[in-house]
Backbone as XML, in Angstrom:
<?xml version="1.0"?>
<chain id="A" units="angstrom">
  <residue number="1" name="UNK">
    <atom name="N" x="0.904" y="-1.106" z="-0.043"/>
    <atom name="CA" x="-0.174" y="0.033" z="-0.234"/>
    <atom name="C" x="0.994" y="1.372" z="-0.096"/>
  </residue>
  <residue number="2" name="UNK">
    <atom name="N" x="0.876" y="2.405" z="-1.053"/>
    <atom name="CA" x="1.077" y="3.425" z="-0.890"/>
    <atom name="C" x="1.111" y="4.135" z="0.607"/>
  </residue>
  <residue number="3" name="UNK">
    <atom name="N" x="2.280" y="4.687" z="0.328"/>
    <atom name="CA" x="2.071" y="6.037" z="2.030"/>
    <atom name="C" x="1.941" y="7.469" z="1.709"/>
  </residue>
  <residue number="4" name="UNK">
    <atom name="N" x="1.404" y="8.090" z="2.440"/>
    <atom name="CA" x="1.460" y="9.753" z="2.408"/>
    <atom name="C" x="2.970" y="10.228" z="2.986"/>
  </residue>
  <residue number="5" name="UNK">
    <atom name="N" x="2.910" y="11.585" z="2.046"/>
    <atom name="CA" x="4.347" y="11.578" z="3.436"/>
    <atom name="C" x="3.720" y="13.134" z="4.572"/>
  </residue>
  <residue number="6" name="UNK">
    <atom name="N" x="3.836" y="13.426" z="5.363"/>
    <atom name="CA" x="3.394" y="14.315" z="6.332"/>
    <atom name="C" x="3.366" y="15.442" z="5.810"/>
  </residue>
  <residue number="7" name="UNK">
    <atom name="N" x="5.005" y="15.554" z="5.294"/>
    <atom name="CA" x="4.640" y="17.726" z="5.003"/>
    <atom name="C" x="4.112" y="17.482" z="3.641"/>
  </residue>
  <residue number="8" name="UNK">
    <atom name="N" x="3.729" y="16.231" z="2.472"/>
    <atom name="CA" x="2.818" y="16.764" z="1.454"/>
    <atom name="C" x="0.996" y="17.063" z="2.682"/>
  </residue>
  <residue number="9" name="UNK">
    <atom name="N" x="0.882" y="16.549" z="4.054"/>
    <atom name="CA" x="-0.324" y="17.125" z="4.326"/>
    <atom name="C" x="0.305" y="18.100" z="4.893"/>
  </residue>
  <residue number="10" name="UNK">
    <atom name="N" x="0.883" y="19.016" z="5.978"/>
    <atom name="CA" x="1.408" y="20.062" z="6.000"/>
    <atom name="C" x="0.921" y="21.185" z="5.407"/>
  </residue>
  <residue number="11" name="UNK">
    <atom name="N" x="1.020" y="20.772" z="4.027"/>
    <atom name="CA" x="1.256" y="22.078" z="2.651"/>
    <atom name="C" x="-0.243" y="22.268" z="2.619"/>
  </residue>
  <residue number="12" name="UNK">
    <atom name="N" x="-0.997" y="21.414" z="2.864"/>
    <atom name="CA" x="-2.373" y="21.809" z="2.330"/>
    <atom name="C" x="-3.137" y="22.477" z="3.498"/>
  </residue>
  <residue number="13" name="UNK">
    <atom name="N" x="-4.281" y="23.258" z="2.360"/>
    <atom name="CA" x="-4.714" y="24.298" z="3.268"/>
    <atom name="C" x="-5.249" y="23.456" z="4.201"/>
  </residue>
  <residue number="14" name="UNK">
    <atom name="N" x="-6.087" y="24.297" z="5.081"/>
    <atom name="CA" x="-6.682" y="23.721" z="6.669"/>
    <atom name="C" x="-8.012" y="22.746" z="6.020"/>
  </residue>
  <residue number="15" name="UNK">
    <atom name="N" x="-8.760" y="23.136" z="5.370"/>
    <atom name="CA" x="-9.942" y="22.370" z="4.991"/>
    <atom name="C" x="-9.822" y="21.003" z="4.618"/>
  </residue>
  <residue number="16" name="UNK">
    <atom name="N" x="-9.002" y="21.007" z="3.827"/>
    <atom name="CA" x="-7.926" y="19.706" z="3.116"/>
    <atom name="C" x="-7.149" y="18.752" z="4.450"/>
  </residue>
  <residue number="17" name="UNK">
    <atom name="N" x="-6.737" y="19.128" z="5.070"/>
    <atom name="CA" x="-6.137" y="18.671" z="6.140"/>
    <atom name="C" x="-7.470" y="18.072" z="6.971"/>
  </residue>
  <residue number="18" name="UNK">
    <atom name="N" x="-8.609" y="18.851" z="7.408"/>
    <atom name="CA" x="-9.287" y="18.500" z="8.054"/>
    <atom name="C" x="-10.389" y="17.068" z="7.375"/>
  </residue>
  <residue number="19" name="UNK">
    <atom name="N" x="-10.105" y="17.297" z="5.924"/>
    <atom name="CA" x="-11.114" y="16.646" z="5.466"/>
    <atom name="C" x="-10.383" y="14.817" z="6.064"/>
  </residue>
  <residue number="20" name="UNK">
    <atom name="N" x="-8.824" y="14.602" z="5.373"/>
    <atom name="CA" x="-8.102" y="14.284" z="5.241"/>
    <atom name="C" x="-7.522" y="13.334" z="6.924"/>
  </residue>
  <residue number="21" name="UNK">
    <atom name="N" x="-7.263" y="14.256" z="7.945"/>
    <atom name="CA" x="-8.053" y="13.519" z="9.318"/>
    <atom name="C" x="-9.344" y="12.984" z="9.794"/>
  </residue>
  <residue number="22" name="UNK">
    <atom name="N" x="-10.115" y="13.254" z="9.240"/>
    <atom name="CA" x="-11.742" y="13.152" z="9.082"/>
    <atom name="C" x="-11.609" y="11.331" z="9.087"/>
  </residue>
  <residue number="23" name="UNK">
    <atom name="N" x="-11.109" y="10.978" z="7.522"/>
    <atom name="CA" x="-10.524" y="9.786" z="6.915"/>
    <atom name="C" x="-9.958" y="9.175" z="7.167"/>
  </residue>
  <residue number="24" name="UNK">
    <atom name="N" x="-8.911" y="9.866" z="8.298"/>
    <atom name="CA" x="-7.711" y="8.616" z="8.570"/>
    <atom name="C" x="-8.331" y="8.364" z="10.289"/>
  </residue>
  <residue number="25" name="UNK">
    <atom name="N" x="-9.558" y="8.901" z="10.560"/>
    <atom name="CA" x="-9.874" y="8.004" z="11.421"/>
    <atom name="C" x="-10.955" y="6.850" z="11.455"/>
  </residue>
  <residue number="26" name="UNK">
    <atom name="N" x="-11.208" y="7.152" z="9.957"/>
    <atom name="CA" x="-12.282" y="5.699" z="9.654"/>
    <atom name="C" x="-11.257" y="4.960" z="8.264"/>
  </residue>
  <residue number="27" name="UNK">
    <atom name="N" x="-10.727" y="4.158" z="9.078"/>
    <atom name="CA" x="-10.410" y="3.157" z="8.313"/>
    <atom name="C" x="-11.126" y="2.080" z="7.116"/>
  </residue>
  <residue number="28" name="UNK">
    <atom name="N" x="-11.993" y="2.217" z="7.194"/>
    <atom name="CA" x="-12.907" y="1.533" z="6.274"/>
    <atom name="C" x="-13.286" y="3.001" z="5.150"/>
  </residue>
  <residue number="29" name="UNK">
    <atom name="N" x="-12.932" y="3.735" z="5.398"/>
    <atom name="CA" x="-13.280" y="5.097" z="4.382"/>
    <atom name="C" x="-14.449" y="5.228" z="4.209"/>
  </residue>
  <residue number="30" name="UNK">
    <atom name="N" x="-15.021" y="6.215" z="3.618"/>
    <atom name="CA" x="-16.765" y="7.057" z="3.536"/>
    <atom name="C" x="-16.869" y="7.039" z="2.461"/>
  </residue>
  <residue number="31" name="UNK">
    <atom name="N" x="-17.932" y="7.199" z="1.782"/>
    <atom name="CA" x="-18.257" y="7.945" z="0.687"/>
    <atom name="C" x="-18.881" y="9.461" z="0.857"/>
  </residue>
  <residue number="32" name="UNK">
    <atom name="N" x="-18.857" y="9.641" z="-0.466"/>
    <atom name="CA" x="-19.464" y="11.505" z="-0.366"/>
    <atom name="C" x="-20.284" y="11.674" z="0.531"/>
  </residue>
  <residue number="33" name="UNK">
    <atom name="N" x="-21.149" y="10.823" z="-0.010"/>
    <atom name="CA" x="-22.746" y="11.013" z="0.522"/>
    <atom name="C" x="-22.429" y="11.284" z="2.374"/>
  </residue>
  <residue number="34" name="UNK">
    <atom name="N" x="-21.713" y="10.059" z="2.828"/>
    <atom name="CA" x="-21.136" y="9.588" z="4.405"/>
    <atom name="C" x="-20.313" y="11.229" z="4.705"/>
  </residue>
  <residue number="35" name="UNK">
    <atom name="N" x="-19.512" y="11.184" z="4.067"/>
    <atom name="CA" x="-18.570" y="12.534" z="4.598"/>
    <atom name="C" x="-19.514" y="14.188" z="4.668"/>
  </residue>
  <residue number="36" name="UNK">
    <atom name="N" x="-20.305" y="14.376" z="3.420"/>
    <atom name="CA" x="-21.250" y="15.568" z="4.009"/>
    <atom name="C" x="-22.267" y="15.613" z="5.017"/>
  </residue>
  <residue number="37" name="UNK">
    <atom name="N" x="-22.005" y="14.364" z="5.900"/>
    <atom name="CA" x="-22.919" y="14.849" z="6.978"/>
    <atom name="C" x="-21.541" y="15.147" z="8.119"/>
  </residue>
  <residue number="38" name="UNK">
    <atom name="N" x="-20.524" y="14.832" z="7.994"/>
    <atom name="CA" x="-19.569" y="15.199" z="8.516"/>
    <atom name="C" x="-18.984" y="16.329" z="8.658"/>
  </residue>
  <residue number="39" name="UNK">
    <atom name="N" x="-18.733" y="17.335" z="7.692"/>
    <atom name="CA" x="-18.203" y="18.445" z="7.261"/>
    <atom name="C" x="-18.890" y="19.684" z="6.665"/>
  </residue>
  <residue number="40" name="UNK">
    <atom name="N" x="-18.899" y="20.799" z="6.549"/>
    <atom name="CA" x="-20.336" y="21.781" z="6.844"/>
    <atom name="C" x="-19.533" y="22.353" z="5.307"/>
  </residue>
  <residue number="41" name="UNK">
    <atom name="N" x="-19.925" y="21.383" z="4.239"/>
    <atom name="CA" x="-19.676" y="22.477" z="2.676"/>
    <atom name="C" x="-20.445" y="21.782" z="2.164"/>
  </residue>
  <residue number="42" name="UNK">
    <atom name="N" x="-20.205" y="22.561" z="0.884"/>
    <atom name="CA" x="-21.068" y="21.775" z="-0.192"/>
    <atom name="C" x="-20.444" y="20.974" z="-0.976"/>
  </residue>
  <residue number="43" name="UNK">
    <atom name="N" x="-21.603" y="19.843" z="-1.807"/>
    <atom name="CA" x="-20.838" y="18.850" z="-1.742"/>
    <atom name="C" x="-20.206" y="18.777" z="-3.431"/>
  </residue>
  <residue number="44" name="UNK">
    <atom name="N" x="-20.159" y="19.988" z="-3.608"/>
    <atom name="CA" x="-19.223" y="20.238" z="-4.727"/>
    <atom name="C" x="-17.290" y="20.484" z="-4.721"/>
  </residue>
  <residue number="45" name="UNK">
    <atom name="N" x="-17.690" y="21.611" z="-3.132"/>
    <atom name="CA" x="-16.436" y="21.934" z="-2.640"/>
    <atom name="C" x="-16.038" y="20.106" z="-2.024"/>
  </residue>
  <residue number="46" name="UNK">
    <atom name="N" x="-16.999" y="19.761" z="-1.616"/>
    <atom name="CA" x="-16.113" y="18.077" z="-0.815"/>
    <atom name="C" x="-15.131" y="17.625" z="-1.693"/>
  </residue>
  <residue number="47" name="UNK">
    <atom name="N" x="-15.664" y="17.092" z="-3.267"/>
    <atom name="CA" x="-15.172" y="16.419" z="-4.411"/>
    <atom name="C" x="-14.149" y="17.322" z="-4.496"/>
  </residue>
  <residue number="48" name="UNK">
    <atom name="N" x="-14.022" y="18.247" z="-4.477"/>
    <atom name="CA" x="-12.957" y="19.071" z="-5.580"/>
    <atom name="C" x="-11.752" y="18.861" z="-4.044"/>
  </residue>
  <residue number="49" name="UNK">
    <atom name="N" x="-12.060" y="18.781" z="-3.025"/>
    <atom name="CA" x="-11.601" y="18.429" z="-1.694"/>
    <atom name="C" x="-10.836" y="17.105" z="-1.943"/>
  </residue>
  <residue number="50" name="UNK">
    <atom name="N" x="-11.846" y="16.331" z="-1.878"/>
    <atom name="CA" x="-11.255" y="15.361" z="-2.249"/>
    <atom name="C" x="-10.268" y="14.844" z="-3.512"/>
  </residue>
  <residue number="51" name="UNK">
    <atom name="N" x="-10.362" y="15.369" z="-4.687"/>
    <atom name="CA" x="-9.926" y="15.231" z="-5.938"/>
    <atom name="C" x="-8.428" y="16.237" z="-5.684"/>
  </residue>
  <residue number="52" name="UNK">
    <atom name="N" x="-8.351" y="16.773" z="-5.204"/>
    <atom name="CA" x="-7.054" y="17.816" z="-4.485"/>
    <atom name="C" x="-6.186" y="16.686" z="-3.922"/>
  </residue>
  <residue number="53" name="UNK">
    <atom name="N" x="-6.577" y="16.613" z="-2.440"/>
    <atom name="CA" x="-5.824" y="15.205" z="-1.791"/>
    <atom name="C" x="-5.644" y="14.218" z="-2.554"/>
  </residue>
  <residue number="54" name="UNK">
    <atom name="N" x="-6.171" y="13.453" z="-3.097"/>
    <atom name="CA" x="-6.050" y="12.321" z="-4.329"/>
    <atom name="C" x="-4.669" y="12.548" z="-5.264"/>
  </residue>
  <residue number="55" name="UNK">
    <atom name="N" x="-4.885" y="14.243" z="-5.634"/>
    <atom name="CA" x="-3.340" y="14.379" z="-6.594"/>
    <atom name="C" x="-2.425" y="14.680" z="-5.699"/>
  </residue>
  <residue number="56" name="UNK">
    <atom name="N" x="-2.596" y="14.564" z="-4.630"/>
    <atom name="CA" x="-1.449" y="14.957" z="-3.725"/>
    <atom name="C" x="-1.043" y="13.861" z="-2.914"/>
  </residue>
  <residue number="57" name="UNK">
    <atom name="N" x="-1.481" y="12.704" z="-3.323"/>
    <atom name="CA" x="-1.220" y="11.029" z="-2.910"/>
    <atom name="C" x="-1.812" y="11.005" z="-1.621"/>
  </residue>
  <residue number="58" name="UNK">
    <atom name="N" x="-2.168" y="11.685" z="-1.351"/>
    <atom name="CA" x="-3.301" y="11.435" z="0.655"/>
    <atom name="C" x="-4.205" y="10.904" z="0.686"/>
  </residue>
  <residue number="59" name="UNK">
    <atom name="N" x="-5.096" y="10.331" z="-0.383"/>
    <atom name="CA" x="-6.339" y="9.310" z="-0.778"/>
    <atom name="C" x="-5.956" y="8.585" z="-2.012"/>
  </residue>
  <residue number="60" name="UNK">
    <atom name="N" x="-7.007" y="7.608" z="-1.250"/>
    <atom name="CA" x="-7.358" y="7.358" z="-2.719"/>
    <atom name="C" x="-8.859" y="6.536" z="-2.063"/>
  </residue>
  <residue number="61" name="UNK">
    <atom name="N" x="-9.537" y="6.610" z="-3.830"/>
    <atom name="CA" x="-10.886" y="5.859" z="-3.600"/>
    <atom name="C" x="-11.140" y="4.936" z="-4.669"/>
  </residue>
  <residue number="62" name="UNK">
    <atom name="N" x="-12.102" y="3.889" z="-3.769"/>
    <atom name="CA" x="-12.521" y="2.695" z="-4.664"/>
    <atom name="C" x="-13.902" y="2.180" z="-4.499"/>
  </residue>
  <residue number="63" name="UNK">
    <atom name="N" x="-14.233" y="2.377" z="-5.682"/>
    <atom name="CA" x="-15.782" y="1.931" z="-6.442"/>
    <atom name="C" x="-16.521" y="3.072" z="-4.633"/>
  </residue>
  <residue number="64" name="UNK">
    <atom name="N" x="-16.266" y="4.208" z="-4.889"/>
    <atom name="CA" x="-16.981" y="5.545" z="-4.425"/>
    <atom name="C" x="-16.703" y="5.353" z="-3.045"/>
  </residue>
  <residue number="65" name="UNK">
    <atom name="N" x="-15.777" y="4.799" z="-2.452"/>
    <atom name="CA" x="-15.118" y="4.725" z="-1.089"/>
    <atom name="C" x="-13.870" y="5.656" z="-1.063"/>
  </residue>
  <residue number="66" name="UNK">
    <atom name="N" x="-13.219" y="6.528" z="-0.266"/>
    <atom name="CA" x="-12.899" y="7.509" z="0.144"/>
    <atom name="C" x="-12.050" y="7.090" z="1.315"/>
  </residue>
  <residue number="67" name="UNK">
    <atom name="N" x="-10.384" y="6.397" z="1.469"/>
    <atom name="CA" x="-9.557" y="6.959" z="2.836"/>
    <atom name="C" x="-8.725" y="7.452" z="2.728"/>
  </residue>
  <residue number="68" name="UNK">
    <atom name="N" x="-8.007" y="7.408" z="3.837"/>
    <atom name="CA" x="-6.532" y="8.489" z="3.728"/>
    <atom name="C" x="-5.365" y="7.016" z="3.810"/>
  </residue>
  <residue number="69" name="UNK">
    <atom name="N" x="-4.378" y="7.480" z="3.250"/>
    <atom name="CA" x="-3.305" y="6.854" z="2.808"/>
    <atom name="C" x="-2.341" y="7.511" z="4.209"/>
  </residue>
  <residue number="70" name="UNK">
    <atom name="N" x="-2.120" y="6.284" z="5.029"/>
    <atom name="CA" x="-1.348" y="6.403" z="6.551"/>
    <atom name="C" x="0.254" y="7.378" z="6.177"/>
  </residue>
  <residue number="71" name="UNK">
    <atom name="N" x="0.019" y="7.863" z="6.575"/>
    <atom name="CA" x="1.182" y="9.238" z="6.673"/>
    <atom name="C" x="2.373" y="8.530" z="6.997"/>
  </residue>
  <residue number="72" name="UNK">
    <atom name="N" x="3.421" y="8.682" z="6.227"/>
    <atom name="CA" x="4.978" y="8.534" z="6.531"/>
    <atom name="C" x="5.157" y="9.848" z="7.363"/>
  </residue>
  <residue number="73" name="UNK">
    <atom name="N" x="6.089" y="9.508" z="8.492"/>
    <atom name="CA" x="6.835" y="11.101" z="8.794"/>
    <atom name="C" x="8.501" y="11.441" z="7.845"/>
  </residue>
  <residue number="74" name="UNK">
    <atom name="N" x="8.298" y="12.513" z="7.629"/>
    <atom name="CA" x="9.675" y="13.336" z="7.096"/>
    <atom name="C" x="10.391" y="13.149" z="7.833"/>
  </residue>
  <residue number="75" name="UNK">
    <atom name="N" x="11.700" y="13.019" z="7.543"/>
    <atom name="CA" x="13.367" y="13.535" z="8.655"/>
    <atom name="C" x="13.137" y="14.858" z="9.536"/>
  </residue>
  <residue number="76" name="UNK">
    <atom name="N" x="12.586" y="15.099" z="10.587"/>
    <atom name="CA" x="12.866" y="15.899" z="11.027"/>
    <atom name="C" x="11.054" y="16.309" z="12.463"/>
  </residue>
  <residue number="77" name="UNK">
    <atom name="N" x="10.708" y="15.248" z="11.316"/>
    <atom name="CA" x="9.136" y="15.143" z="12.288"/>
    <atom name="C" x="9.522" y="14.338" z="13.344"/>
  </residue>
  <residue number="78" name="UNK">
    <atom name="N" x="8.832" y="15.475" z="14.365"/>
    <atom name="CA" x="9.202" y="14.759" z="15.920"/>
    <atom name="C" x="8.284" y="13.557" z="16.096"/>
  </residue>
  <residue number="79" name="UNK">
    <atom name="N" x="7.167" y="13.454" z="15.179"/>
    <atom name="CA" x="6.354" y="11.899" z="15.128"/>
    <atom name="C" x="7.135" y="10.835" z="14.364"/>
  </residue>
  <residue number="80" name="UNK">
    <atom name="N" x="8.284" y="11.468" z="14.125"/>
    <atom name="CA" x="8.895" y="10.618" z="13.126"/>
    <atom name="C" x="9.938" y="9.152" z="14.461"/>
  </residue>
  <residue number="81" name="UNK">
    <atom name="N" x="10.157" y="10.213" z="15.755"/>
    <atom name="CA" x="11.408" y="9.538" z="16.965"/>
    <atom name="C" x="10.630" y="8.518" z="17.519"/>
  </residue>
  <residue number="82" name="UNK">
    <atom name="N" x="8.623" y="9.040" z="17.525"/>
    <atom name="CA" x="7.568" y="8.203" z="18.935"/>
    <atom name="C" x="7.670" y="6.982" z="17.141"/>
  </residue>
  <residue number="83" name="UNK">
    <atom name="N" x="7.718" y="6.763" z="16.309"/>
    <atom name="CA" x="7.128" y="5.313" z="15.476"/>
    <atom name="C" x="8.437" y="4.632" z="15.847"/>
  </residue>
  <residue number="84" name="UNK">
    <atom name="N" x="9.723" y="5.044" z="15.609"/>
    <atom name="CA" x="11.198" y="4.436" z="15.896"/>
    <atom name="C" x="11.320" y="3.536" z="17.113"/>
  </residue>
</chain>
């Protein structure tokens, strides 16, 4: 399974980070319909956010279900020491 880089997430706008973090809490993933209940934004905006996260390699979609790709800490990331 591909892994995303935490630095990639850190440069995303707040809204995208929030959506990523919401998905990361749900290992089974969520559909757009389910996510609309979690985030207060129009469906078109949510879909665009998910597309941008997908382009950044942070989320994936399979058969209408989106899920977050687990992050790999970058060098200098304090979370890297906790994982090591």
